[in-house]
C-alpha positions in Angstrom: -18.9 -44.6 -17.9 -19.7 -41.3 -16.2 -17.4 -39.2 -14.1 -18.7 -36.5 -11.8 -16.7 -33.7 -10.2 -18.0 -31.2 -7.7 -16.7 -27.7 -7.0 -17.8 -24.6 -5.2 -17.6 -25.6 -1.6 -16.0 -23.4 1.1 -16.5 -21.6 4.3 -19.4 -19.2 4.6 -21.1 -17.4 7.5 -24.6 -18.4 8.6 -27.2 -16.7 6.4 -24.8 -16.6 3.4 -25.0 -18.4 0.1 -22.9 -20.8 -2.0 -23.4 -22.3 -5.4 -22.1 -25.8 -6.0 -21.4 -27.2 -9.4 -21.1 -30.7 -10.7 -19.4 -31.4 -14.0 -20.2 -34.6 -15.7 -18.2 -36.4 -18.4 -19.1 -39.5 -20.3 -21.9 -40.8 -22.3 -25.6 -40.0 -21.9 -25.3 -38.0 -18.7 -28.1 -35.8 -19.7 -30.6 -38.7 -20.0 -30.9 -39.4 -16.3 -31.9 -38.1 -12.9 -29.2 -36.2 -11.0 -29.1 -35.5 -7.3 -27.2 -33.9 -4.5 -26.5 -35.7 -1.2 -24.6 -34.6 1.8 -22.8 -36.2 4.7 -22.0 -34.5 8.0 -19.4 -35.9 10.4 -20.7 -38.8 12.3 -23.9 -38.9 10.3 -25.2 -41.0 7.4 -25.3 -39.6 3.9 -28.6 -38.0 3.1 -30.6 -36.8 0.1 -30.6 -33.1 -0.4 -32.2 -32.4 -3.9 -32.8 -34.2 -7.2 -33.7 -33.2 -10.7 -35.1 -35.1 -13.7 -33.4 -35.4 -17.0 -35.4 -32.6 -18.6 -35.3 -30.4 -15.4 -39.1 -30.5 -15.5 -39.3 -31.9 -12.0 -37.3 -31.3 -8.8 -37.4 -32.7 -5.3 -36.0 -31.5 -2.1 -35.4 -32.7 1.5 -37.6 -30.9 3.9 -34.6 -29.5 5.7 -33.6 -27.4 2.6 -36.9 -26.7 0.9 -37.3 -23.0 0.2 -33.5 -22.4 0.7 -31.8 -24.6 -1.9 -32.4 -24.7 -5.7 -31.2 -27.5 -7.9 -30.8 -26.9 -11.7 -29.0 -28.4 -14.6 -27.6 -27.3 -17.9 -27.4 -30.4 -20.1 -25.6 -28.5 -22.9 -22.8 -27.8 -20.4 -22.9 -31.3 -18.8 -23.5 -29.6 -15.4 -25.8 -29.7 -12.4 -25.9 -26.9 -9.8 -27.0 -26.5 -6.3 -27.7 -22.9 -5.2 -27.7 -22.8 -1.4 -29.2 -19.7 0.3 -29.8 -18.8 3.9 -27.2 -21.3 5.0 -27.3 -22.7 8.5 -24.5 -24.3 10.6 -26.4 -27.6 10.3 -25.9 -27.5 6.5 -22.2 -28.1 7.2 -21.3 -31.4 5.4 -19.5 -32.8 2.4 -21.8 -32.5 -0.6 -21.8 -35.1 -3.3 -23.5 -35.1 -6.7 -24.8 -38.4 -8.0 -26.4 -39.9 -11.1 -29.1 -42.5 -11.3 -28.7 -44.3 -14.6 -31.9 -46.3 -14.2 -34.4 -43.4 -14.1 -35.2 -40.3 -16.1 -38.2 -39.0 -14.2 -38.2 -40.8 -10.8 -36.2 -38.9 -8.2 -35.3 -41.2 -5.4 -33.8 -40.2 -2.0 -32.4 -43.7 -1.7 -28.6 -43.9 -2.0 -28.4 -47.3 -3.6 -30.4 -46.0 -6.6 -27.4 -43.9 -7.6 -24.7 -45.5 -9.7 -22.1 -42.8 -10.0 -20.8 -40.4 -7.4 -18.4 -37.5 -7.3 -15.6 -37.1 -4.7 -17.5 -34.5 -2.8 -16.9 -30.8 -1.8 -16.8 -29.5 1.7 -19.3 -26.9 2.8 -18.7 -25.3 6.2 -21.2 -22.8 7.7 -19.9 -20.8 10.6 -22.3 -19.5 13.2 
């Protein structure tokens, strides 16, 4: 069993930065793909960024490419999302997720992910 807990959300002005953290507990967290998703009010949950078990590969949604950076520290059981140049349209609840079936395939599909955190709110004011 894996448990995920996000932190680091908050209110920020447009153009600002935030760093989200996801703490993982449980067995073999470090063996699998981890990702960040987000869900804005009235919208479906969407893929933001993903990272392979070794951090050798990353993948980003087009909407955040060049602004967000995903990283992981397996020794600390943590995954991070550095968000720069934030826009009001980045406002959402951000979730971290783990795909226990894959180590190097980063999928944007929600159903691939088996474990989810409770989410952290990010609000970007214009």
